[in-house]
C-alpha angles and dihedrals in degrees: 000000000000095000089053090049092051091049091050092050092048091050090060095058094104091054092053089049089064092071091268130133098164110084146119110271098184127021103189118248090003087072096036095259105105118207098014130098122182123193118192117211108184093317096320110113123214108197114198125194140157091221120101093236136052115255104256095209090069093063120104096016118157115238113043117088090208137009122207128179128218119189111215099225139137091256090060099216119197119253115284123217114248105170144327125041119006106234109215102159140029119286135190127261125179130227117183088333093311114126116223134181114238122192123191089183095057097089130255097342120057101203107276139049105225094200090071095057095110092046091053088051089051090050090054091047091053094047129087141156111296095026120116119221125192114201109194122194083017100179103181091351099247093146090050091047091053090053094044092053087060090054100260125142107246137201116194116196125189142146092233123077089192093060092044089054088050088052092052089054090051089055092049091047088060096048095260125134106233091201088070089062134052126251108184125190113210151076114311096222092051093048094047086056091049092050089051092052089050091047092236115166132199135199094213131016121195116211112183105141127175114263090245132012141157123216126220090270093053097255111149123224121202127173094230095053104030111030096088092055090047091053092045094053092045096048089056089061097053126109114238090270095034124131139207131219112204123184144161134179094201104137095199092059116088118221092244091051092051091049090052090052090052093045090051089063098043118097105236097354092206089064091067133073111220117200120187116216121211123228119267115277094251089064097077099157132065110357092222097150116094111199126175129183109203121197132170113257 
């Protein structure tokens, strides 16, 4: 296994060269190490397996300052310390020069989804002073941060005050004043309706919802049932040259099926150019992420 690990690490050298220390080091069978995923957050390794025990051959390796283990199970346990430094508070990782708070003590999710790195870079590329970006299902606001670093006005919308506060700290960490941007607690569908009533328009809207969620009133959201309505409501808020980013990590959903869901919500689908985006090169295994950039023709 060690030769395969060394090959995988070497293959990621170009990603690190882009001022990035948050990346996937090993992506299971895609790197010849079936059943194991390793994410590197600034030298702290998060090993993820579906087995009930930690792979012993990963102990005592030179390089990582800490190794934690996350079992990929329905119960979604938080990462467990294996060896190295005990991580008791958030620390900083860097993605394309963007500073982000990572927290191994925060539960099942550590603060950023590494598979969206290239799409955050595309968001920053598309952003500029004077443009207005709406980041729905914002989580810790990394998409909004990418846009704000390019000078855009950003609105981050999420149903968790905790994650929105995390997002504010990410902005501050990058020298941005969070009071110059919006962090809105609430249900995305309700707020899209509010924005429509107020005639607010956006130049880019990010739609990357969880595969399944339940709002404070108990209403269930699923990608299969609710994505078309989400796209329809968002498209109505775009400026004439505005764009959408639509994404899901639902593994059971085929790319063609997801595209049909998106098209079902687009007014006059033929009037839009839909561009699929591949996963980042460090994700060598199952291409589960479906990501579409949608621009007016």
